[in-house]
N, C-alpha and C positions, 0 to 999 in steps of 0.2 A: 504494499499499500504505500503511495506516495505521501510525503509529509505536506499537510494542508498549508497553502501559501497565504490564505486570507482567512478572516473570521468566518465568512459565509462557507468557505470550503471546510473549515474545521466543524462548524455547525452541521453540514451536511454529512461529513464522514462520521460524526457521533451518532447522529439519527440512523444512518445505514448500518453501522456496526451495532447499535443497541437494538434495532429491529431484528437483525439476524440473531443476536444472542438471545433476545426474548423468544424467538421462535424456537431456537434450539433447546433453551430450558424448558419450554412447554412440553417438549417430547420426553423429558425425563420423568420416569414413574417416581412417585413420592418415595416408594421403597428403595430407590436406588440413589437418592440424593447424596448419601455419605459413602457410596461404594468409590473406591479410588480407581477410576476408569480413564482418567485424562493424563496425558503427559504433564509433568510439571514444567516450570519455567527453566530448570536446569536438568541436565541429563541424568536420568535415573529415577528420581522419586515420581510417584504417581500422586494425583490429587482428585478429590471427588468434585461433583458439580457444586456442592455446598462450599468447598474450599475455594473454588474459582471465583464464586460470587463474593465470598469474604474478602479474597485478594483485591478484586476489583473495587469493592466498597472502600477497602483501606486506602488504596491509591487515589480514589476520588476524594476522600477526606483530606488527604495529604495535599492534593492540588488545591483545594479550598483554603487550607492553611496557608499555602505559599501565595496565593491570591490575596487573602486578607493581609498578610505581613507586607507585601509589596505595595498594597494600597496605603499602608501606614508608614512606608519608606523603610521598613526593615528588610534586611538581607534574608534570603532563603537559609534554613538550617538544613544541612545534609551530612550525615543522616539525621532523621528527626530525632529530637529529644526523646529518650526512653527506648530508642530502637536497639534491640540486641540481636546481632546476627547469629543465626543458629550456627552451632559448631559442627 
C-alpha cells in the first residue's frame, strides 16, 4: 500500500482498510476469537483475532496521544511511557 500523500488520501485509506477489517472480523466465529490463527508482526508468534484488535486499538490510542502532545507543542515520546518490550 502506498503511503497517503494528503489528508484526503489518508482518510480514504483508513476507510478502505477499516471496511475490509470489519468484514474480515465479521467472519470470525465468536468461539474462535481467542484462537491463535494469525501470523504475528514478528516471525514465529501467532496471534488471535482478539489480539489483533487489541494491538490496533493500542496503536490508535498512541496516535491520539501523539496528536494531543503535538497540539500542545510537546515532543513525541518513543517508546511510550510505561512500555516494556517483551523479552
